[in-house]
N, C-alpha and C positions, 0 to 999 in steps of 0.2 A: 807567739808560739802557735802553730797550727794544731787544731784539735785533731786527735787521732782516735778513731773507733775501729781500727783495723781488726777484723775478725769478729766484731760484735754482731750479735744476731738481734735485729730490731723489728718490732711490730708497731705500726702506727694505725690507729683507728681514724676513719675519715680522711684517707689519704688521697682522694681523687682530685682535689682542687685547693686553691687559696693557701691558707697556712699549712694544711695537712700535706699538700704537694711539696711546698717549700721545705718542710721538715724532712720528708722522704729524701729529697735531693741533697739537703745538707748532711744527713746521715750517710748517704751514699758517697758523697764527695770525701767524707772523712774516713772512708774505708769499710763501712759497715755493710753487712748483708741486710736487705730491706724487704719487709713484707708490709702490705697495707690492706685495709678493708675499705669497702664503700658500700652504699646502700642501693643506689639506683642510677646514677649518672654514668652510664657505660662509656660514653665518648670521653668524658673527663678522666675517668679511671684509665682508659687506654692511653690518653695523652701523658699521664703521670708515668705509666710504664715505658712509653717511648722515650721520655726525657731521661729516665733512669738508665735505659739501655744505651743511650748516647754517651753516658759517662762510665759505661762498663759494668753496670749493675743489673743483674737479671732478677727482677722482683718476684715474690710470691704474692698473688692477688686473690682476695676472697671477697665475694659479694654477699651481703646480708645485713640484717638489722643488729645493731650493737646491744639492743635490749631483748633479743631473742636468745635465751640461754642455750638452746640447742645449736644455733648458729655460732655462738661464742665458743662453745666447746669444740665444734668442728673446725673453726678458724684457727684456734690455738693448736689443735692437734695437727692440722695441715702444716703449720709453720714449724712446729717441733719436729715433724717427720722430715721436712725439707732441709732444715738447718741443723737438726740435732739438738735443738733447745732454743730458748729465748732468754737473752740477757737484758733486753731493754723493752719496756712497753711505754708508748706515748699515747695516753688517752686524749685524743684530739677531737673526735667526732662531737659535733654540737648542733643544737637546733634552737632557733628563736623565731618569734612571730611578733611583729611590731603592732601590738594591740594594747589598749587600756584595759584595766582589770574588768570593767563592766562588760566588755565584749569577749573576754576569754571564756570559752566553753570548757567544761570539765575534761573532755577528751583532748582539747588543745593543751591544757595544763598538764595532763598525764603524759602527752607525747614529749613535751619539753623535759619533764622530770625523768621520764624513762631514758631518753637519749643522753641527757647531760649528767645524770646521777646514777641511774641503774646500770647504764652501759659501763662506766668506769668501775663500778663495783663488780660486775660480772667478769670483765676482762682481767681485772686485778686478781680476783679470786682464782681465776683459771691459770694465770701464769705463775702465781705465787707457789703453787704446789712444787713445780720443778725448781724455782728460784730458791726455795727454802732447802730443798735437798742439796743444791749446789752451794748454798751459803753465799750467794752473791746476786746482784741484780739492781737495776734502776727502774723505777716507775715515775714517769713525769705526767702530771695532770695539767691540762691547759684550762686555766681559769679565765676571768674576764674583768675588765675595769667596771663592767656593769653590776658587779656584786657590791659596789659602794655607791656613793651619791655624787660622783664626779659629773655624771651625765645621766639624764633620765633614761631608764631602761625598763622594758616590760617586767612586771613583777614576777612572773613565773621564771623568766630567764635569770633575773637577778637572784632570786631565791635558789635556783639550781646551782648557780656559780658560787654563791656563798657556801652552799653545802659542800662543794668540792674542796674548798679551803679546809673546812673541818675534817672532811674525809681524809685528806692528805696528811694532816697533822696527826690524827689518831692512828692511821695506818703506819705512819713512820715510827711511832712509838711501839707499835705492836711487832713490827718485823725487823726493826733495827738490830735486834740481838742475833739475827741470821745474816747480817752483813748486807742487808737490802736497804737502799735509800729510796725515799719517796718525797718528791717535791712538787710544788705547784707554781707554774709559770703564768703570770698574769700580764698579757699584752694590753697595751692601750689601743686606741682606734687606729686601724691600718688603712692603707690606700685601697685594699681590696676587701671583699666580704661585706661586713655589716655597714661600713660607711656608704656603700652604694644603695642601701635600703633606708637610711635615715634621711629626714628632711635636711635640706642644705643648711638651714639656719642652725641646726643642732651640730652638724659637722663644723661649721664656721665657729660656733661657740667653743667647741673642743680645741680647735687650733688656737683660738685667741687665749685660752687658759694655759696652753702648753708653753713651757719655758723655751722649747726649741722652735715653736711656732709652725709645726707641721705634723702631718700624720706619719706613722711608722710604715715600714715595709715588711712584707712577710719574710724577706730574706734576712733582715736584721733580727727578727724574732727567732727564725729557724736556726741561724748560725749559733745563737746563744743557747737554744735548746740542745743542740748537738754537744756543746761543751758541758751543759748541766748533766747529761747522761754519760759523760766520759769518765774514765778513771782519774783524769786530772782533777775532777771535782770529787775529792775523797773525804771531805769532812762536812758536808751539808746534807741534812735530811730534816724533814718536817718544815722546810722553808717555804715561804711565799715570796717569790721574786717578781717585782713589778717593773715592767719596761714600758713606760707610757710617755716619754718625751718630756717629763718634768711637770706633772700637774700639781 
């Protein structure tokens, strides 16, 4: 059965490349209206827009930092004005630095925590005001296999992604009474993104431990993300869904 998001109004943070771009495209192919944010990669953001237009989707694009409260308010307002509301929020924007704890400066710790934890808090808070009024909505937070010990991960990144699991579960309990679902999607290591920044022996170790013996693709994760925020997924909230190739 093909996922349908016909008429759904979706906002994706960090939509300019990699998984964020794939999610935007998967939502668009399922019939959704798509808006996305990005921080600084203008060329990448423009390419996401071009690809969306190729499939008949005219996106709303907002540039700025996910942990700047003023930007978040402006971004959500712009999307609500353009679309008449927001039905789906995908908190995808993320940041990591491949550093051991001894080399992580305080400002680097703060940057990862601000992007990966404060950003989802600010965007969720902003969209929930209208979702609660309409008594419906989906929030999907993108986690990471780095929150557990499957593969070594920088401590600030691992801590931030573990926080997102708790955030998702607690928020699901809080807003479920309003008909709003909140879930956390945890991808394994993918062919794009983090795998290009890790040493080859660490990527090889991941593949060796995987039941499927390979890395995932952003399309595989994005297509499942689209289903998770659809009306077809009507009885899941507070869930942590892991797609990692069988570690």
